[in-house]
TIDREN-306962 format. One record per residue (C-alpha): residue number from 0; residue in three letters; x, y, z. Coordinates in steps of 0.001 Angstrom, whole numbers. Layout:
<rs>
@n=NUM&res=ALA&px=X&py=Y&pz=Z
...
</rs>
This chain:
<rs>
@n=0&res=UNK&px=31806&py=23437&pz=56728
@n=1&res=UNK&px=33064&py=26811&pz=57920
@n=2&res=UNK&px=34077&py=27895&pz=54405
@n=3&res=UNK&px=30627&py=27121&pz=52980
@n=4&res=UNK&px=31586&py=23888&pz=51214
@n=5&res=UNK&px=29758&py=20594&pz=51672
@n=6&res=UNK&px=31519&py=17373&pz=52604
@n=7&res=UNK&px=29605&py=14640&pz=50769
@n=8&res=UNK&px=31789&py=11957&pz=52333
@n=9&res=UNK&px=30935&py=12860&pz=55925
@n=10&res=UNK&px=29418&py=10087&pz=57990
@n=11&res=UNK&px=27848&py=11228&pz=61239
@n=12&res=UNK&px=26322&py=7879&pz=62187
@n=13&res=UNK&px=23569&py=9784&pz=63960
@n=14&res=UNK&px=20870&py=7367&pz=62777
@n=15&res=UNK&px=19044&py=9779&pz=60476
@n=16&res=UNK&px=19592&py=7889&pz=57199
@n=17&res=UNK&px=16001&py=6586&pz=57110
@n=18&res=UNK&px=14645&py=10094&pz=57649
@n=19&res=UNK&px=16920&py=11552&pz=54965
@n=20&res=UNK&px=16118&py=8848&pz=52418
@n=21&res=UNK&px=12396&py=9114&pz=53142
@n=22&res=UNK&px=12591&py=12844&pz=52415
@n=23&res=UNK&px=14493&py=12206&pz=49172
@n=24&res=UNK&px=11946&py=9595&pz=48057
@n=25&res=UNK&px=9060&py=12008&pz=48707
@n=26&res=UNK&px=10835&py=14677&pz=46659
@n=27&res=UNK&px=11394&py=12189&pz=43812
@n=28&res=UNK&px=7697&py=11224&pz=43907
@n=29&res=UNK&px=6623&py=14874&pz=43723
@n=30&res=UNK&px=9084&py=15635&pz=40939
@n=31&res=UNK&px=8170&py=12626&pz=38800
@n=32&res=UNK&px=4468&py=13291&pz=39258
@n=33&res=UNK&px=4983&py=16574&pz=37392
@n=34&res=UNK&px=7608&py=15188&pz=35002
@n=35&res=UNK&px=6866&py=11471&pz=34508
@n=36&res=UNK&px=9297&py=11181&pz=31578
@n=37&res=UNK&px=12234&py=12103&pz=33821
@n=38&res=UNK&px=15033&py=9734&pz=34662
@n=39&res=UNK&px=16786&py=10368&pz=37971
@n=40&res=UNK&px=20276&py=8974&pz=38482
@n=41&res=UNK&px=22107&py=8591&pz=41758
@n=42&res=UNK&px=25367&py=7169&pz=42975
@n=43&res=UNK&px=27175&py=7235&pz=46285
@n=44&res=UNK&px=30152&py=9485&pz=46873
@n=45&res=UNK&px=32130&py=6364&pz=47840
@n=46&res=UNK&px=31927&py=2681&pz=46883
@n=47&res=UNK&px=30655&py=1929&pz=50381
@n=48&res=UNK&px=27843&py=4454&pz=50093
@n=49&res=UNK&px=26846&py=3120&pz=46662
@n=50&res=UNK&px=26760&py=-391&pz=48158
@n=51&res=UNK&px=24544&py=970&pz=50960
@n=52&res=UNK&px=22135&py=2401&pz=48373
@n=53&res=UNK&px=22078&py=-980&pz=46629
@n=54&res=UNK&px=21219&py=-2724&pz=49929
@n=55&res=UNK&px=18426&py=-226&pz=50576
@n=56&res=UNK&px=17021&py=-699&pz=47064
@n=57&res=UNK&px=17187&py=-4460&pz=47556
@n=58&res=UNK&px=15438&py=-4301&pz=50936
@n=59&res=UNK&px=12622&py=-2017&pz=49762
@n=60&res=UNK&px=12460&py=-3195&pz=46150
@n=61&res=UNK&px=8884&py=-4492&pz=46332
@n=62&res=UNK&px=7681&py=-1095&pz=47572
@n=63&res=UNK&px=9782&py=1055&pz=45208
@n=64&res=UNK&px=9029&py=-1161&pz=42211
@n=65&res=UNK&px=5308&py=-388&pz=42518
@n=66&res=UNK&px=5951&py=3264&pz=41645
@n=67&res=UNK&px=9257&py=3357&pz=39781
@n=68&res=UNK&px=11115&py=1488&pz=37080
@n=69&res=UNK&px=14480&py=952&pz=38719
@n=70&res=UNK&px=17534&py=341&pz=36579
@n=71&res=UNK&px=21225&py=207&pz=37362
@n=72&res=UNK&px=24563&py=638&pz=35637
@n=73&res=UNK&px=27044&py=-2198&pz=35604
@n=74&res=UNK&px=30121&py=-3262&pz=33707
@n=75&res=UNK&px=33263&py=-1257&pz=33059
@n=76&res=UNK&px=33062&py=2442&pz=33945
@n=77&res=UNK&px=34234&py=3463&pz=30475
@n=78&res=UNK&px=31380&py=1551&pz=28774
@n=79&res=UNK&px=28629&py=835&pz=31301
@n=80&res=UNK&px=25388&py=-884&pz=30431
@n=81&res=UNK&px=22009&py=-68&pz=31897
@n=82&res=UNK&px=20003&py=-3036&pz=33126
@n=83&res=UNK&px=16825&py=-3572&pz=35104
@n=84&res=UNK&px=17704&py=-3547&pz=38806
@n=85&res=UNK&px=17744&py=-7096&pz=40138
@n=86&res=UNK&px=17517&py=-7322&pz=43942
@n=87&res=UNK&px=19112&py=-10788&pz=43760
@n=88&res=UNK&px=22142&py=-9544&pz=41798
@n=89&res=UNK&px=25323&py=-10801&pz=43479
@n=90&res=UNK&px=27618&py=-8171&pz=42003
@n=91&res=UNK&px=27820&py=-4478&pz=42733
@n=92&res=UNK&px=26108&py=-1891&pz=40574
@n=93&res=UNK&px=27838&py=1471&pz=40366
@n=94&res=UNK&px=24866&py=3761&pz=39739
@n=95&res=UNK&px=21082&py=3647&pz=39872
@n=96&res=UNK&px=18315&py=5248&pz=37811
</rs>
Protein backbone atom coordinates (compact mmCIF):
# COMPACT_ATOMS: atom_id res chain seq x y z
CA UNK A 1 0.00 0.00 0.00
CA UNK A 2 1.08 3.61 -0.40
CA UNK A 3 1.80 4.01 3.33
CA UNK A 4 4.07 0.95 3.40
CA UNK A 5 1.61 -1.39 5.11
CA UNK A 6 0.65 -4.81 3.78
CA UNK A 7 -2.95 -5.88 3.25
CA UNK A 8 -3.00 -9.60 4.08
CA UNK A 9 -6.67 -9.83 3.15
CA UNK A 10 -6.21 -8.63 -0.43
CA UNK A 11 -7.38 -11.01 -3.11
CA UNK A 12 -6.18 -10.17 -6.60
CA UNK A 13 -7.50 -13.30 -8.29
CA UNK A 14 -4.62 -13.03 -10.74
CA UNK A 15 -4.03 -16.79 -10.78
CA UNK A 16 -0.64 -16.76 -9.06
CA UNK A 17 -1.60 -18.79 -5.97
CA UNK A 18 0.14 -21.94 -7.24
CA UNK A 19 3.32 -19.99 -7.92
CA UNK A 20 3.21 -18.31 -4.50
CA UNK A 21 2.53 -21.55 -2.63
CA UNK A 22 5.23 -23.38 -4.57
CA UNK A 23 7.71 -20.69 -3.52
CA UNK A 24 6.60 -20.96 0.12
CA UNK A 25 6.94 -24.76 0.06
CA UNK A 26 10.48 -24.51 -1.35
CA UNK A 27 11.39 -22.05 1.40
CA UNK A 28 9.94 -24.39 4.05
CA UNK A 29 11.94 -27.30 2.60
CA UNK A 30 15.17 -25.28 2.70
CA UNK A 31 14.48 -24.04 6.22
CA UNK A 32 13.59 -27.45 7.65
CA UNK A 33 16.60 -29.05 5.99
CA UNK A 34 18.79 -26.84 8.19
CA UNK A 35 16.49 -26.98 11.22
CA UNK A 36 14.66 -30.34 11.11
CA UNK A 37 13.33 -29.94 14.67
CA UNK A 38 11.36 -26.84 13.67
CA UNK A 39 7.60 -26.68 13.66
CA UNK A 40 6.07 -24.19 11.23
CA UNK A 41 2.53 -22.98 11.85
CA UNK A 42 0.27 -21.22 9.39
CA UNK A 43 -3.27 -19.97 9.27
CA UNK A 44 -5.22 -17.87 6.81
CA UNK A 45 -5.99 -14.24 7.48
CA UNK A 46 -9.68 -15.09 7.00
CA UNK A 47 -11.78 -18.23 7.52
CA UNK A 48 -12.09 -18.55 3.75
CA UNK A 49 -8.33 -18.44 3.25
CA UNK A 50 -7.78 -21.03 6.00
CA UNK A 51 -10.36 -23.26 4.28
CA UNK A 52 -8.45 -22.77 1.01
CA UNK A 53 -5.23 -23.90 2.71
CA UNK A 54 -7.06 -26.96 4.04
CA UNK A 55 -8.29 -27.82 0.51
CA UNK A 56 -4.76 -27.45 -0.86
CA UNK A 57 -3.33 -29.66 1.90
CA UNK A 58 -6.04 -32.22 1.19
CA UNK A 59 -5.38 -32.18 -2.57
CA UNK A 60 -1.60 -32.51 -2.26
CA UNK A 61 -1.51 -34.53 0.96
CA UNK A 62 0.17 -37.59 -0.55
CA UNK A 63 3.03 -35.43 -1.85
CA UNK A 64 3.43 -33.25 1.27
CA UNK A 65 3.13 -36.22 3.62
CA UNK A 66 6.26 -37.79 2.11
CA UNK A 67 8.39 -34.94 3.45
CA UNK A 68 6.47 -33.42 6.34
CA UNK A 69 4.46 -34.47 9.36
CA UNK A 70 1.34 -32.38 8.95
CA UNK A 71 -0.82 -31.61 11.96
CA UNK A 72 -3.73 -29.27 12.50
CA UNK A 73 -5.48 -27.44 15.30
CA UNK A 74 -9.14 -28.07 15.96
CA UNK A 75 -11.66 -27.56 18.71
CA UNK A 76 -12.46 -24.36 20.57
CA UNK A 77 -10.05 -21.47 19.98
CA UNK A 78 -9.50 -21.01 23.71
CA UNK A 79 -8.35 -24.64 24.15
CA UNK A 80 -7.38 -26.10 20.78
CA UNK A 81 -6.00 -29.58 20.33
CA UNK A 82 -3.33 -30.58 17.85
CA UNK A 83 -4.11 -33.64 15.76
CA UNK A 84 -2.59 -35.38 12.77
CA UNK A 85 -3.98 -33.76 9.62
CA UNK A 86 -6.64 -36.00 8.09
CA UNK A 87 -7.42 -35.20 4.44
CA UNK A 88 -10.82 -36.87 4.88
CA UNK A 89 -11.77 -34.69 7.86
CA UNK A 90 -15.24 -33.23 7.29
CA UNK A 91 -14.84 -30.32 9.69
CA UNK A 92 -12.70 -27.24 9.38
CA UNK A 93 -9.30 -26.96 11.02
CA UNK A 94 -8.28 -23.48 12.09
CA UNK A 95 -4.49 -23.74 11.83
CA UNK A 96 -1.87 -26.06 10.39
CA UNK A 97 1.61 -27.13 11.48
